C-alpha positions in Angstrom: -14.9 6.6 7.7 -17.2 6.4 10.7 -14.3 5.2 12.8 -12.2 8.2 11.6 -15.0 10.6 12.6 -15.6 8.9 16.0 -11.9 8.5 16.9 -10.0 11.1 15.0 -6.8 10.9 17.2 -6.3 7.2 16.4 -5.3 7.9 12.8 -2.1 9.5 14.4 -1.3 6.4 16.5 1.1 3.7 15.4 0.2 0.1 15.9 2.5 -1.1 18.6 0.7 -4.4 19.1 2.1 -5.9 15.9 5.5 -4.3 16.4 5.8 -2.8 13.0 4.8 0.8 13.9 2.3 1.2 11.1 -0.2 4.1 11.1 -3.7 3.4 9.8 -2.5 4.9 6.5 0.2 2.2 6.2 -2.3 -0.5 7.0 -4.7 0.5 4.3 -2.0 1.1 1.8 -0.7 -2.4 2.3 -4.1 -4.1 1.5 -3.3 -6.4 -1.4 0.3 -7.3 -0.5 0.5 -11.1 -0.4 1.3 -12.4 3.1 4.7 -13.9 3.8 5.0 -17.5 4.9 5.7 -16.3 8.4 2.5 -14.2 8.4 0.5 -17.1 7.1 1.9 -19.4 9.9 1.1 -16.8 12.6 -2.3 -15.9 11.3 -4.5 -18.5 9.6 -6.7 -15.9 8.1 -3.9 -13.9 6.3 -4.3 -15.7 3.0 -8.1 -15.2 3.1 -7.7 -11.5 3.8 -5.3 -11.2 0.9 -7.7 -12.8 -1.5 -10.6 -10.6 -0.2 -8.4 -7.5 -0.8 -8.3 -8.2 -4.5 -12.0 -7.8 -4.9 -13.0 -4.8 -7.1 -15.3 -3.4 -4.3 -12.4 -3.7 -1.8 -10.2 -1.8 -4.2 -12.7 1.1 -4.5 -13.1 1.1 -0.7 -9.3 1.2 -0.3 -9.1 4.2 -2.5 -11.8 6.0 -0.6 -10.3 5.2 2.8 -6.8 6.3 1.7 -8.3 9.6 0.5 -10.1 10.1 3.8 -7.1 9.3 5.8 -4.9 11.7 3.8 -7.5 14.4 4.1 -7.6 14.1 7.9 -3.9 13.6 8.4 -1.8 14.4 5.3 1.5 14.2 7.3 1.0 10.5 7.7 2.3 10.1 4.2 5.7 11.2 5.6 5.9 8.6 8.4 8.0 5.5 7.9 7.2 2.2 9.5 9.8 0.5 11.7 10.8 -1.4 8.5 11.4 2.0 6.9 8.5 1.8 4.5 6.5 4.9 3.5 2.8 4.5 2.8 3.6 5.2 -0.9 6.0 2.2 -1.0 3.4 -0.1 0.5 0.7 1.1 -1.8 2.9 0.6 -4.9 4.0 -2.8 -3.6 0.3 -3.7 -3.2 -0.3 -2.8 -6.9 -1.9 0.6 -6.4 -2.7 2.4 -9.6 -2.1 6.1 -10.4 -5.7 6.9 -11.3 -8.4 5.7 -8.8 -5.9 3.7 -6.8 -4.5 6.3 -4.5 -1.0 6.6 -5.8 -1.5 10.1 -7.3 -3.0 11.3 -4.0 -0.2 9.8 -2.0 2.5 11.4 -4.2 0.9 14.8 -3.9 0.8 14.4 -0.1 4.6 13.6 0.0 6.4 13.8 -3.3 9.8 13.1 -1.7 8.7 9.5 -1.1 9.4 8.9 -4.8 13.1 9.2 -4.0 13.2 6.8 -1.0 14.7 3.3 -1.7 13.3 0.2 0.0 15.7 -0.9 2.7 15.3 -4.6 1.8 15.2 -4.5 -2.0 17.0 -1.2 -2.7 14.2 -0.4 -5.2 12.6 3.0 -5.6 8.8 3.1 -5.9 8.8 3.3 -9.7 11.0 0.2 -9.8 8.7 -1.6 -7.6 5.8 -0.6 -9.8 7.7 -2.0 -12.8 7.9 -5.4 -11.2 4.1 -5.7 -11.6 4.9 -6.9 -15.2 6.3 -10.1 -13.7 3.0 -10.7 -11.8 0.8 -10.3 -14.9 -0.8 -13.2 -16.8 0.9 -12.2 -20.1 3.5 -14.4 -21.8 6.9 -13.4 -20.4 8.8 -11.1 -22.7 5.8 -10.1 -24.7 4.7 -6.5 -25.2 1.3 -7.3 -23.8 3.2 -7.8 -20.5 3.6 -4.0 -20.4 -0.2 -3.3 -20.3 0.0 -3.7 -16.5 2.7 -1.0 -16.3 0.3 1.9 -15.8 1.5 3.3 -12.4 
């Protein structure tokens, strides 16, 4: 949040170094998405960052930073990365929760994002959220599997 105050214009600048065109909102929303094999090969610390992003303190920090970024630049929720992903799509893919996870705030900033399909999978955000059931520790096919389906 100190960086946002010190350099407010940078929250409107896309990351051209990585080539994906992500704004800071995209980057924060994607905390918690497991790295691809290619990303792990290119960056030896990618797996460690992913594990660190699952920490409860990191999750609370993520929600606070998302809120701050949306307060300072709400139109960032409308911007798609070069891969066509909205910040909402990235947040849901990362397992964001409706309450205290930033999803509700992101939807309020740009409700139309709920109707945007992922270019690669063809899934809408609610469909991506439903795939969280497959990542839970519950026995496949059991009703307890649905406990993770909160978003």
